[in-house]
C-alpha positions, 0 to 999 in steps of 0.5 A, a space after each residue: 058924541 057928546 061927553 065921548 072923550 077920544 082915547 087919541 085926543 091926547 096923542 092929537 095935542 102932543 102933535 100939535 105941540 110938535 108939527 105945524 100940520 096935524 092930518 086926522 086919518 079914518 074912515 067916514 063917520 067915525 068922529 075926525 071932525 069932532 075931534 078936530 073941532 074939539 082940539 082947536 075951538 074957534 078955529 076957521 072951519 073949511 069942508 073941502 066937501 062943501 062947494 062953497 067952502 071949496 071954492 073959497 079955497 081953491 079960487 085963490 088959495 094964496 089969498 085964502 092963507 094970506 088972511 088965515 095964516 094958521 088956525 084952521 081946519 081942512 076937513 076931507 083934504 083928499 078932494 083938493 090935492 093941489 092943497 098939499 103943495 100950497 100947505 108946504 110953502 105956507 109952512 115953511 114961511 115960518 117953519 118953526 111955527 107949531 100947531 097950525 092947520 088941522 087936516 082930515 081923510 077918509 081915504 090914505 092913498 091918495 092923502 099919504 101920497 101927497 103927504 109924503 111928496 110934499 110935507 114930510 117932516 111937517 106934519 103929524 099922522 094919527 089914525 082914529 078908529 070907530 068907537 073903542 069899547 072904553 071911549 063908549 063906556 066913558 072909561 079911561 083906556 085900560 092900563 094894559 097898554 103901559 106894556 108897550 111903553 118899555 121892554 116887553 116883561 112878565 114883571 109889567 103885566 097888569 093885576 087887579 079888576 078887570 075894566 070892562 065885563 064881557 057883557 059890556 063888550 058884547 054890545 060893541 062886538 055886535 054893533 060895532 063903533 060907528 059913533 051915530 047909530 050906536 050911540 042913538 040906540 035906536 034899532 030901526 035907525 041903526 040898520 037905516 044907518 048902515 044901509 045909507 053907510 053903504 050905499 053913500 060908500 059906494 055910490 058917492 065915495 068910491 065913484 068920486 075917487 075911483 070914477 072908473 070904478 064898476 060900482 056893481 062889481 065893488 059892491 058884490 066884492 064887498 058883499 063877498 069879502 066880508 064872508 072871507 073875514 079873517 082868512 088869507 084871501 085867494 085872489 084868483 078864487 075871489 076874481 073868479 067868483 066876481 068875474 074880474 081878473 086878479 089885477 082887478 081884485 088887488 085894486 078893490 083890496 087896496 080901495 077897501 083898505 085905503 078907505 079903512 074899511 079892510 085891514 090887511 095883516 101881513 104875514 111875519 116871515 123872519 122864520 127862515 128855517 120853517 115854511 112859512 105862508 107869505 100871502 096876507 090875511 085881512 078882515 072887515 075892521 068894525 065888526 058892526 059892518 062885518 055883521 050887517 053885510 053879512 046879515 047877522 042882526 042880533 047876538 043870538 044869531 052871532 052865537 049860532 053863526 060859524 062867523 063867531 070865532 072869527 068875528 071876535 078875532 077881529 073885535 079883538 085886533 081892532 080893540 087893540 090896535 086902536 089902543 095901541 094907536 092911542 098911545 105915543 109909541 112908534 114905529 110898531 107893525 101888526 102881522 099874523 103868523 101861518 107855517 105850511 104845516 099849520 102852526 098858527 098865531 093869530 096877531 104878532 106886534 112888533 115894535 121899540 117894545 120887542 115881539 109879542 106873540 097874541 092868540 084870540 080864543 073865543 071860550 073862556 078857558 083855553 087848553 095847553 094843547 091850543 097853545 102848542 104853536 105860541 109856545 114854540 114861537 116863544 122858544 124859537 124866538 127866545 120871547 119873554 112872553 106871549 098872550 092869550 086872549 079870551 073871555 076868561 075872569 081873570 089874569 092867569 099865568 098859564 104856563 111860565 111864558 104864556 099869560 092869559 088876559 081877560 078881553 075886558 083888559 083890552 
């Protein structure tokens, strides 16, 4: 990852100035360790998946932190749950001392439960995703995200040349953003890496974190889940397909989400007038992994596959959420919206900036009849604007309150 600057680097450095501990969370192989080491050169590095390092801390943790009371990176912290209670006591001895420890983790349920119980108020959390397109092409984060720094306003819509072309984005859309296979550039290595990633994820990571899990059933679940990406998941039907009970499917989805392979979008259900579908929908977060699991190996195959619209939607959503995660905006959430009458909005971003409805269209233009649900939602909630993201060439207002923004701005 030489030369790649992550969008989150600025935010992470700010966090180190605010908290004694900073946690970098994210899926396996997205660059957490690389970012941690870049933030803290010459710090003591501990990999808790290395038996020697694990023994170094666990054998006598009080002695370890006596020798290393600060400037320590601890990788894959969820493998040693006792660490969090120990860190709390170390931090509390000198609470005003900031930027002492960086921890990383690739399984959020375990980490977050320990953090909330022991390190609340002492730790800053950031989530690192796979490479965002601007990172791969070594360009700064798009000025589009300045829109969220204040209350939403049509006057704050950006202008100028599109930062990235559709052609540039197609590579990241097809291949996804896992740094190592993407930067290697060898198609054979890419397919071998993806196969190894899937097998390692199931046979090592999941087996260690959830030793009682049926690995064969979980692998079948992932294969079927990839084909349901972008849809509302009917747990009963999915359970029947895999021949497990509905509770097991709920557990499987929680595992996939907690290990950052799957993103669940809750329903936006604050409309008291209309009947809202309240079940969450979700998607495989990295489109490269999605395409690998669904055996789409080239852009030509993607163009001919019925999955293309859903795949494009997932790609744009993750680009958006990775971009927003890289800002200093806090207390925001993502939703989708669907009524029982069929009105649907792909993504809603809700935060201190206000409520922003977003439609994602694969094509290069949009017809007004496609925007009926978006227009009605804007009117009902008295919003200043809504956005359509597609593959158009330029920013254009398609109605007085709906602006079309090319995907290259995201």
